[in-house]
Biopython code that builds the backbone (N, CA, C, O; Angstrom):
import numpy as np
from Bio.PDB.StructureBuilder import StructureBuilder

atoms = [
    (1, "MET", "N", (48.756, 38.546, 17.140)),
    (1, "MET", "CA", (48.847, 39.449, 16.002)),
    (1, "MET", "C", (47.477, 40.034, 15.686)),
    (1, "MET", "O", (46.456, 39.355, 15.801)),
    (2, "GLU", "N", (47.469, 41.242, 15.304)),
    (2, "GLU", "CA", (46.234, 41.923, 14.929)),
    (2, "GLU", "C", (46.202, 42.106, 13.412)),
    (2, "GLU", "O", (46.244, 43.236, 12.927)),
    (3, "CYS", "N", (46.130, 41.042, 12.684)),
    (3, "CYS", "CA", (46.149, 41.108, 11.220)),
    (3, "CYS", "C", (44.967, 41.890, 10.658)),
    (3, "CYS", "O", (45.084, 42.528, 9.611)),
    (4, "ASP", "N", (43.844, 41.844, 11.341)),
    (4, "ASP", "CA", (42.641, 42.515, 10.839)),
    (4, "ASP", "C", (42.837, 44.012, 10.645)),
    (4, "ASP", "O", (42.196, 44.602, 9.776)),
    (5, "SER", "N", (43.697, 44.634, 11.424)),
    (5, "SER", "CA", (43.906, 46.076, 11.315)),
    (5, "SER", "C", (45.179, 46.437, 10.549)),
    (5, "SER", "O", (45.551, 47.609, 10.497)),
    (6, "CYS", "N", (45.845, 45.457, 9.960)),
    (6, "CYS", "CA", (47.082, 45.686, 9.213)),
    (6, "CYS", "C", (46.769, 46.033, 7.754)),
    (6, "CYS", "O", (45.892, 45.425, 7.141)),
    (7, "THR", "N", (47.484, 47.004, 7.210)),
    (7, "THR", "CA", (47.255, 47.392, 5.817)),
    (7, "THR", "C", (47.785, 46.349, 4.834)),
    (7, "THR", "O", (47.436, 46.388, 3.654)),
    (8, "ASN", "N", (48.617, 45.424, 5.296)),
    (8, "ASN", "CA", (49.123, 44.351, 4.433)),
    (8, "ASN", "C", (48.142, 43.183, 4.322)),
    (8, "ASN", "O", (48.344, 42.282, 3.508)),
    (9, "TYR", "N", (47.101, 43.192, 5.120)),
    (9, "TYR", "CA", (46.121, 42.114, 5.161)),
    (9, "TYR", "C", (44.939, 42.530, 4.282)),
    (9, "TYR", "O", (44.119, 43.352, 4.689)),
    (10, "VAL", "N", (44.853, 41.963, 3.081)),
    (10, "VAL", "CA", (43.866, 42.430, 2.102)),
    (10, "VAL", "C", (42.914, 41.303, 1.685)),
    (10, "VAL", "O", (43.227, 40.117, 1.794)),
    (11, "TYR", "N", (41.764, 41.717, 1.214)),
    (11, "TYR", "CA", (40.733, 40.780, 0.778)),
    (11, "TYR", "C", (40.932, 40.438, -0.699)),
    (11, "TYR", "O", (41.101, 41.330, -1.530)),
    (12, "ASP", "N", (40.912, 39.154, -1.016)),
    (12, "ASP", "CA", (41.026, 38.674, -2.392)),
    (12, "ASP", "C", (39.646, 38.196, -2.839)),
    (12, "ASP", "O", (39.130, 37.193, -2.345)),
    (13, "GLU", "N", (39.066, 38.926, -3.775)),
    (13, "GLU", "CA", (37.708, 38.588, -4.229)),
    (13, "GLU", "C", (37.660, 37.242, -4.941)),
    (13, "GLU", "O", (36.653, 36.539, -4.846)),
    (14, "ASP", "N", (38.715, 36.865, -5.646)),
    (14, "ASP", "CA", (38.737, 35.591, -6.365)),
    (14, "ASP", "C", (38.667, 34.403, -5.406)),
    (14, "ASP", "O", (37.937, 33.442, -5.651)),
    (15, "ASP", "N", (39.425, 34.473, -4.320)),
    (15, "ASP", "CA", (39.449, 33.388, -3.335)),
    (15, "ASP", "C", (38.417, 33.557, -2.233)),
    (15, "ASP", "O", (38.168, 32.637, -1.454)),
    (16, "ASP", "N", (37.813, 34.755, -2.175)),
    (16, "ASP", "CA", (36.847, 35.079, -1.134)),
    (16, "ASP", "C", (37.463, 34.898, 0.256)),
    (16, "ASP", "O", (36.852, 34.324, 1.158)),
    (17, "SER", "N", (38.692, 35.406, 0.401)),
    (17, "SER", "CA", (39.393, 35.296, 1.674)),
    (17, "SER", "C", (40.391, 36.438, 1.837)),
    (17, "SER", "O", (40.714, 37.143, 0.881)),
    (18, "PHE", "N", (40.868, 36.604, 3.059)),
    (18, "PHE", "CA", (41.896, 37.591, 3.359)),
    (18, "PHE", "C", (43.260, 36.920, 3.368)),
    (18, "PHE", "O", (43.378, 35.738, 3.694)),
    (19, "SER", "N", (44.297, 37.683, 3.007)),
    (19, "SER", "CA", (45.658, 37.153, 3.077)),
    (19, "SER", "C", (46.645, 38.297, 3.264)),
    (19, "SER", "O", (46.344, 39.456, 2.978)),
    (20, "CYS", "N", (47.822, 37.945, 3.746)),
    (20, "CYS", "CA", (48.883, 38.913, 3.972)),
    (20, "CYS", "C", (49.654, 39.098, 2.665)),
    (20, "CYS", "O", (50.041, 38.126, 2.016)),
    (21, "MET", "N", (49.869, 40.354, 2.292)),
    (21, "MET", "CA", (50.513, 40.648, 1.018)),
    (21, "MET", "C", (52.017, 40.934, 1.146)),
    (21, "MET", "O", (52.633, 41.401, 0.188)),
    (22, "VAL", "N", (52.611, 40.664, 2.305)),
    (22, "VAL", "CA", (54.045, 40.857, 2.482)),
    (22, "VAL", "C", (54.761, 39.758, 1.705)),
    (22, "VAL", "O", (54.493, 38.572, 1.892)),
    (23, "SER", "N", (55.661, 40.165, 0.844)),
    (23, "SER", "CA", (56.394, 39.211, 0.019)),
    (23, "SER", "C", (57.701, 38.831, 0.719)),
    (23, "SER", "O", (58.592, 39.664, 0.885)),
    (24, "LEU", "N", (57.800, 37.574, 1.122)),
    (24, "LEU", "CA", (58.985, 37.090, 1.829)),
    (24, "LEU", "C", (59.699, 36.034, 1.006)),
    (24, "LEU", "O", (59.060, 35.205, 0.358)),
    (25, "ASP", "N", (61.036, 36.064, 1.033)),
    (25, "ASP", "CA", (61.766, 34.984, 0.379)),
    (25, "ASP", "C", (61.810, 33.790, 1.342)),
    (25, "ASP", "O", (61.268, 33.865, 2.444)),
    (26, "GLU", "N", (62.440, 32.711, 0.937)),
    (26, "GLU", "CA", (62.425, 31.479, 1.725)),
    (26, "GLU", "C", (63.054, 31.666, 3.108)),
    (26, "GLU", "O", (62.514, 31.177, 4.100)),
    (27, "ASP", "N", (64.175, 32.361, 3.182)),
    (27, "ASP", "CA", (64.837, 32.587, 4.469)),
    (27, "ASP", "C", (64.003, 33.473, 5.384)),
    (27, "ASP", "O", (63.879, 33.199, 6.578)),
    (28, "GLU", "N", (63.434, 34.529, 4.828)),
    (28, "GLU", "CA", (62.604, 35.422, 5.622)),
    (28, "GLU", "C", (61.364, 34.699, 6.139)),
    (28, "GLU", "O", (60.946, 34.916, 7.277)),
    (29, "MET", "N", (60.786, 33.856, 5.322)),
    (29, "MET", "CA", (59.604, 33.098, 5.738)),
    (29, "MET", "C", (59.948, 32.139, 6.882)),
    (29, "MET", "O", (59.178, 32.000, 7.832)),
    (30, "TYR", "N", (61.091, 31.486, 6.789)),
    (30, "TYR", "CA", (61.527, 30.583, 7.858)),
    (30, "TYR", "C", (61.670, 31.345, 9.174)),
    (30, "TYR", "O", (61.171, 30.901, 10.208)),
    (31, "HIS", "N", (62.348, 32.488, 9.134)),
    (31, "HIS", "CA", (62.540, 33.282, 10.348)),
    (31, "HIS", "C", (61.218, 33.830, 10.876)),
    (31, "HIS", "O", (61.017, 33.918, 12.088)),
    (32, "PHE", "N", (60.333, 34.191, 9.982)),
    (32, "PHE", "CA", (59.021, 34.691, 10.393)),
    (32, "PHE", "C", (58.217, 33.600, 11.103)),
    (32, "PHE", "O", (57.596, 33.860, 12.133)),
    (33, "LEU", "N", (58.224, 32.403, 10.568)),
    (33, "LEU", "CA", (57.434, 31.304, 11.134)),
    (33, "LEU", "C", (58.035, 30.723, 12.408)),
    (33, "LEU", "O", (57.305, 30.161, 13.223)),
    (34, "THR", "N", (59.342, 30.842, 12.600)),
    (34, "THR", "CA", (59.994, 30.247, 13.765)),
    (34, "THR", "C", (60.351, 31.273, 14.837)),
    (34, "THR", "O", (61.017, 30.925, 15.811)),
    (35, "ARG", "N", (59.935, 32.503, 14.687)),
    (35, "ARG", "CA", (60.281, 33.526, 15.670)),
    (35, "ARG", "C", (59.550, 33.271, 16.983)),
    (35, "ARG", "O", (58.505, 32.620, 17.010)),
    (36, "ARG", "N", (60.101, 33.782, 18.045)),
    (36, "ARG", "CA", (59.517, 33.583, 19.374)),
    (36, "ARG", "C", (58.595, 34.732, 19.748)),
    (36, "ARG", "O", (57.727, 34.579, 20.607)),
    (37, "SER", "N", (58.775, 35.852, 19.124)),
    (37, "SER", "CA", (57.957, 37.023, 19.433)),
    (37, "SER", "C", (56.570, 36.865, 18.827)),
    (37, "SER", "O", (56.415, 36.308, 17.740)),
    (38, "LYS", "N", (55.573, 37.354, 19.533)),
    (38, "LYS", "CA", (54.194, 37.292, 19.047)),
    (38, "LYS", "C", (53.853, 38.476, 18.152)),
    (38, "LYS", "O", (52.863, 38.436, 17.423)),
    (39, "SER", "N", (54.667, 39.532, 18.201)),
    (39, "SER", "CA", (54.378, 40.703, 17.376)),
    (39, "SER", "C", (54.946, 40.519, 15.973)),
    (39, "SER", "O", (56.019, 39.942, 15.798)),
    (40, "CYS", "N", (54.231, 41.004, 14.998)),
    (40, "CYS", "CA", (54.638, 40.862, 13.598)),
    (40, "CYS", "C", (55.552, 42.020, 13.206)),
    (40, "CYS", "O", (55.173, 43.178, 13.379)),
    (41, "PRO", "N", (56.745, 41.740, 12.682)),
    (41, "PRO", "CA", (57.650, 42.818, 12.277)),
    (41, "PRO", "C", (57.180, 43.551, 11.024)),
    (41, "PRO", "O", (57.712, 44.610, 10.692)),
    (42, "TYR", "N", (56.203, 43.007, 10.338)),
    (42, "TYR", "CA", (55.706, 43.607, 9.091)),
    (42, "TYR", "C", (54.363, 44.303, 9.281)),
    (42, "TYR", "O", (53.744, 44.750, 8.315)),
    (43, "TYR", "N", (53.919, 44.391, 10.531)),
    (43, "TYR", "CA", (52.637, 45.028, 10.807)),
    (43, "TYR", "C", (52.686, 46.506, 10.439)),
    (43, "TYR", "O", (53.618, 47.219, 10.809)),
    (44, "ASN", "N", (51.685, 46.951, 9.715)),
    (44, "ASN", "CA", (51.559, 48.350, 9.328)),
    (44, "ASN", "C", (50.115, 48.749, 9.610)),
    (44, "ASN", "O", (49.206, 48.417, 8.850)),
    (45, "GLY", "N", (49.920, 49.460, 10.704)),
    (45, "GLY", "CA", (48.572, 49.852, 11.110)),
    (45, "GLY", "C", (47.964, 50.857, 10.150)),
    (45, "GLY", "O", (48.663, 51.644, 9.511)),
    (46, "ASP", "N", (46.666, 50.810, 10.069)),
    (46, "ASP", "CA", (45.941, 51.711, 9.180)),
    (46, "ASP", "C", (45.691, 53.026, 9.919)),
    (46, "ASP", "O", (44.595, 53.270, 10.424)),
    (47, "ASP", "N", (46.716, 53.860, 9.972)),
    (47, "ASP", "CA", (46.645, 55.131, 10.681)),
    (47, "ASP", "C", (46.569, 56.261, 9.659)),
    (47, "ASP", "O", (47.592, 56.688, 9.125)),
    (48, "GLU", "N", (45.364, 56.743, 9.390)),
    (48, "GLU", "CA", (45.144, 57.776, 8.383)),
    (48, "GLU", "C", (45.783, 59.105, 8.761)),
    (48, "GLU", "O", (46.095, 59.908, 7.881)),
    (49, "TYR", "N", (45.982, 59.350, 10.035)),
    (49, "TYR", "CA", (46.465, 60.651, 10.493)),
    (49, "TYR", "C", (47.976, 60.679, 10.741)),
    (49, "TYR", "O", (48.499, 61.684, 11.222)),
    (50, "LYS", "N", (48.668, 59.615, 10.425)),
    (50, "LYS", "CA", (50.109, 59.545, 10.656)),
    (50, "LYS", "C", (50.850, 60.642, 9.892)),
    (50, "LYS", "O", (51.745, 61.283, 10.443)),
    (51, "VAL", "N", (50.492, 60.858, 8.657)),
    (51, "VAL", "CA", (51.148, 61.882, 7.834)),
    (51, "VAL", "C", (50.869, 63.268, 8.395)),
    (51, "VAL", "O", (51.757, 64.119, 8.425)),
    (52, "VAL", "N", (49.663, 63.492, 8.829)),
    (52, "VAL", "CA", (49.284, 64.801, 9.378)),
    (52, "VAL", "C", (50.067, 65.097, 10.645)),
    (52, "VAL", "O", (50.571, 66.207, 10.816)),
    (53, "ARG", "N", (50.175, 64.119, 11.533)),
    (53, "ARG", "CA", (50.930, 64.309, 12.784)),
    (53, "ARG", "C", (52.400, 64.567, 12.471)),
    (53, "ARG", "O", (53.045, 65.360, 13.156)),
    (54, "HIS", "N", (52.932, 63.916, 11.457)),
    (54, "HIS", "CA", (54.332, 64.096, 11.076)),
    (54, "HIS", "C", (54.577, 65.520, 10.570)),
    (54, "HIS", "O", (55.654, 66.073, 10.795)),
    (55, "GLN", "N", (53.618, 66.107, 9.905)),
    (55, "GLN", "CA", (53.756, 67.444, 9.352)),
    (55, "GLN", "C", (53.703, 68.527, 10.425)),
    (55, "GLN", "O", (54.211, 69.629, 10.218)),
    (56, "LEU", "N", (53.096, 68.225, 11.563)),
    (56, "LEU", "CA", (52.956, 69.220, 12.637)),
    (56, "LEU", "C", (54.216, 69.432, 13.359)),
    (56, "LEU", "O", (54.266, 70.236, 14.290)),
]
sb = StructureBuilder()
sb.init_structure("model")
sb.init_model(0)
sb.init_chain("A")
sb.init_seg("    ")
for serial, (resi, resn, name, xyz) in enumerate(atoms, 1):
    if name == "N":
        sb.init_residue(resn, " ", resi, " ")
    sb.init_atom(name, np.array(xyz, "f"), 0.0, 1.0, " ", f" {name:<3s}", serial, name[0])
structure = sb.get_structure()
């Protein structure tokens, strides 16, 4: 996983650490932690030009 480039991975100044801000319920968390795939289904890359490309 490339969490460092995900927009859901944010810095918390109070804890002085990074964390994922995706809110999962208990069932979703279980499926997320036990999945076999290495790719994150909640990954959202920081692509500033995505909107511009969509408009073209």
